[in-house]
C-alpha positions in Angstrom: 182.1 153.1 -108.3 179.7 155.6 -109.9 182.2 156.8 -111.9 182.9 154.2 -114.2 178.9 154.5 -115.4 179.4 158.2 -116.4 182.0 157.3 -119.6 179.9 157.4 -123.0 179.8 153.9 -124.4 179.7 153.6 -128.1 177.2 151.9 -130.1 177.3 150.0 -133.5 174.1 148.4 -135.3 171.4 146.9 -133.6 171.3 146.5 -130.1 172.9 142.8 -128.7 171.0 140.2 -127.8 172.9 138.3 -125.4 174.3 139.4 -122.1 178.2 138.5 -120.2 179.7 139.9 -117.2 183.3 139.7 -116.4 185.5 140.4 -113.2 187.7 143.1 -113.0 189.9 141.5 -110.2 192.2 144.3 -108.4 194.8 142.5 -106.2 198.0 143.2 -104.6 201.0 141.4 -105.8 204.1 141.8 -103.1 202.0 144.8 -102.1 201.9 146.1 -105.7 198.1 146.8 -106.5 197.3 144.5 -109.9 194.8 143.5 -112.1 194.4 139.6 -113.0 193.7 138.9 -116.4 193.5 135.4 -118.0 194.6 134.0 -121.3 191.8 131.7 -123.0 192.7 128.1 -124.1 193.8 127.8 -127.6 191.7 124.8 -127.8 188.9 127.0 -128.2 187.0 127.9 -131.4 186.4 131.6 -130.4 188.7 134.1 -129.6 191.5 131.6 -128.5 195.2 132.5 -126.9 193.6 136.3 -126.0 193.7 138.0 -123.1 190.6 138.4 -121.2 189.1 138.8 -117.9 187.2 136.2 -116.1 183.6 135.9 -116.9 181.1 134.5 -119.0 177.5 134.2 -120.3 174.7 135.2 -118.2 172.1 132.5 -117.1 168.5 133.1 -116.5 167.4 135.2 -113.5 171.4 135.8 -112.8 172.5 139.6 -112.5 175.8 140.8 -113.5 177.3 140.5 -110.4 176.5 136.9 -109.9 177.5 135.7 -113.3 180.8 137.5 -112.7 181.6 136.0 -109.8 180.0 132.1 -110.6 182.2 132.3 -114.2 185.0 133.6 -111.8 185.2 130.6 -110.2 183.9 128.4 -113.0 187.1 129.1 -115.1 190.2 130.2 -112.6 188.4 128.4 -109.3 188.6 131.6 -107.3 185.7 131.2 -104.4 183.2 134.0 -104.2 184.1 134.7 -100.6 187.8 135.7 -101.6 186.4 138.8 -103.4 184.9 141.9 -102.3 182.5 143.5 -105.1 182.9 147.2 -105.5 180.6 147.7 -108.1 179.9 147.3 -111.8 179.8 149.3 -114.7 177.6 150.6 -117.8 177.4 147.4 -119.9 179.7 147.5 -122.9 179.1 146.1 -126.6 181.4 143.2 -127.3 183.0 141.9 -130.3 180.6 142.1 -133.9 178.0 143.7 -131.4 176.2 140.0 -130.5 176.9 140.3 -127.1 176.7 143.2 -123.8 179.6 143.0 -121.1 178.8 144.2 -118.2 181.9 144.8 -115.9 182.3 143.8 -112.0 184.8 145.3 -109.8 186.0 143.2 -107.4 188.8 143.3 -104.7 191.2 140.0 -103.9 192.6 140.4 -100.2 195.6 138.2 -100.3 195.9 136.3 -103.6 197.6 132.9 -103.1 198.4 130.2 -105.9 196.5 128.3 -103.8 193.4 129.9 -104.5 193.4 128.9 -107.9 191.9 125.7 -109.8 192.4 126.9 -113.5 190.1 124.9 -115.9 192.4 124.4 -118.5 189.5 123.6 -121.4 189.2 127.6 -120.9 191.8 129.0 -119.6 195.4 128.3 -120.3 197.2 131.0 -118.1 196.4 133.3 -115.4 198.4 136.5 -114.4 198.7 139.7 -113.0 199.6 143.2 -114.1 200.5 145.8 -112.0 198.6 148.8 -112.5 201.6 151.4 -112.4 202.7 149.4 -115.6 199.4 150.0 -117.2 199.7 153.2 -116.5 203.2 153.8 -118.5 202.9 155.8 -121.5 205.3 153.1 -123.1 203.1 150.4 -122.9 200.1 152.2 -124.6 199.3 152.1 -128.2 195.9 151.9 -129.9 194.3 150.1 -132.8 191.7 150.8 -135.4 189.2 148.2 -136.7 188.1 148.3 -140.3 184.6 150.1 -139.1 186.5 153.1 -137.9 186.5 152.0 -133.8 189.2 153.0 -132.1 190.4 151.7 -129.1 193.5 151.0 -126.9 196.0 148.2 -126.6 198.4 147.4 -124.0 201.4 145.9 -124.6 203.0 144.8 -121.1 206.1 142.1 -121.5 204.9 139.2 -123.4 200.9 139.7 -122.9 199.1 142.0 -125.6 195.7 143.0 -124.1 193.6 144.6 -126.8 189.8 144.5 -127.8 187.1 144.5 -125.3 189.2 143.5 -122.4 191.7 146.6 -123.1 188.6 149.2 -123.3 187.2 147.7 -120.1 190.6 148.5 -118.7 190.8 151.9 -119.7 187.5 152.6 -118.5 188.2 151.2 -115.2 191.8 153.3 -115.0 189.8 156.9 -115.9 187.7 155.7 -113.5 189.9 155.5 -110.4 193.3 157.2 -110.9 193.6 161.1 -111.8 194.7 162.3 -115.2 198.1 162.4 -113.3 198.5 158.9 -113.0 196.6 157.7 -116.1 196.8 160.4 -119.0 195.4 158.4 -121.6 198.8 158.6 -123.8 197.5 155.2 -126.0 196.0 157.6 -128.5 199.2 158.8 -129.3 200.8 155.8 -130.6 199.3 153.3 -133.4 199.8 149.8 -133.3 198.9 146.5 -136.0 197.8 144.1 -133.6 199.8 141.4 -135.6 202.3 141.7 -136.3 203.2 144.1 -133.9 204.8 147.5 -135.1 204.1 150.7 -134.0 203.7 154.1 -135.4 203.9 157.7 -134.0 
C-alpha cells in the first residue's frame, strides 16, 4: 500500500495532539468488492449519526494497526483473525485539527453477519457499499467548509459519507484504482450537507 502514503495531506493551524486509527475494511458481498462503514449511535455526544470507519483513540504503547484492530473488535465485534492487514496510510488531521487519524487497510475474508457483535452504545448500524457505486459519478459530490477546505461527499442510497471518512475513502480509491475506474468526478458537483441539494 505504498501509493496511499504519497498523497499530499492538508494541514491547518497547530499540530494535532491526539492520535486515532481507523480500519478501512474491504470485503466481498455476494462476490462484489465493497467497503464496510458504520453509523455512529445517536446517543453519542460527538459526531452522532455520522458515517464512519470503525476505529478509535490510540492507547499508550500501541501502533496504528493495533489500535484499528482493537477498536474494530470493540465497536463491531469483528475478530482480528478475520482481518488481513494490507498496510497503513499517512495520518490525516481530523475535525478541528485536534486529532491525527491513521487509516489502516484490511481485507475481510468471507464476511458473515454472525462475525459481527455491534456495541449499540457506539454504533447504530454496520453497512457495506460496493466500490463500483463509490466510483459512480452520480454518487460523487464535494462540499466546502468555512475554512475554505474542499472535501468529497459520497451519497449512496440513504447514506451520506462526508468529512474525514469521505476524504480517506477518496485517498483509498485513488491509491488502488486507475483513473479509468475512479475519475474524481466529485470535484464537479457541490452539495450542501444539510439539507442535501447539489449544484453543478
